[in-house]
C-alpha positions in Angstrom: 10.9 -16.2 10.1 12.1 -13.9 8.6 9.5 -13.8 5.5 6.4 -13.6 8.5 8.6 -10.5 10.1 8.8 -8.7 6.6 5.7 -9.7 5.9 4.1 -7.8 8.8 6.3 -4.9 8.4 5.1 -4.4 5.2 1.3 -4.4 5.9 2.2 -2.5 8.9 3.9 0.2 6.7 0.7 0.1 4.4 -1.6 0.9 6.8 0.5 3.9 8.5 0.7 5.2 4.5 -3.0 4.6 3.9 -4.0 6.4 7.4 -1.8 9.2 6.7 -3.3 10.0 3.3 -6.8 9.8 4.9 -5.7 12.2 7.4 -3.9 15.0 5.3 -6.9 14.8 2.8 -9.4 14.7 5.3 -11.1 11.4 4.3 -13.2 8.5 6.9 -10.4 6.5 8.3 -13.6 4.0 7.6 -14.3 2.5 4.4 -12.5 0.3 1.8 -9.4 1.6 0.1 -10.2 3.3 -4.1 -7.7 4.3 -6.7 -7.2 7.8 -5.9 -7.1 8.4 -9.8 -10.7 6.7 -10.8 -11.9 5.7 -7.3 -12.6 2.6 -8.0 -12.9 0.4 -4.6 -9.9 -2.3 -4.5 -10.0 -5.7 -4.9 -8.2 -7.9 -1.9 -5.5 -9.0 -4.0 -4.6 -5.4 -5.0 -3.9 -4.6 -1.3 -1.1 -7.2 -0.8 1.7 -4.7 0.4 5.1 -4.8 -2.5 3.5 -7.9 -4.0 0.4 -6.2 -5.5 2.6 -3.1 -6.6 5.1 -5.4 -8.4 2.6 -7.8 -10.0 0.5 -4.9 -11.0 3.5 -3.2 -12.5 2.7 0.0 -10.9 -0.4 0.5 -12.3 -4.1 0.6 -11.2 -5.7 -2.8 -12.8 -8.6 -0.5 -13.6 -7.7 2.8 -15.0 -3.8 1.7 -15.6 -3.2 5.2 -14.0 0.5 4.5 -13.1 0.7 4.8 -9.3 3.6 6.5 -7.4 6.5 5.0 -6.1 6.6 6.3 -2.9 3.7 3.7 -2.1 6.0 0.9 -2.4 9.0 2.7 -0.5 6.8 3.5 2.5 5.7 0.1 2.5 9.1 -1.5 2.2 10.4 1.3 4.8 8.5 0.1 7.8 10.2 -3.8 7.7 12.1 -4.5 10.7 15.8 -4.2 9.1 17.4 -2.5 11.7 19.8 -3.9 14.3 21.3 -6.6 12.0 
């Protein structure tokens, strides 16, 4: 059960981070996720919160540009660990 809660929390954090980034940059909230550096459309396996960041060593699979660590932090911040 804790693993399920962790996974749901990271998905929520990833979604909120994506939507806030798109709002700030005036991008449409519709459409596929893409690398901010090379523009390549991300594959579904690139979008697994936390796990993809770790497996890809914090870089884009396509252009190998180093990703900002704040992406990982935003995903982890939403995990419901308060109250324990």
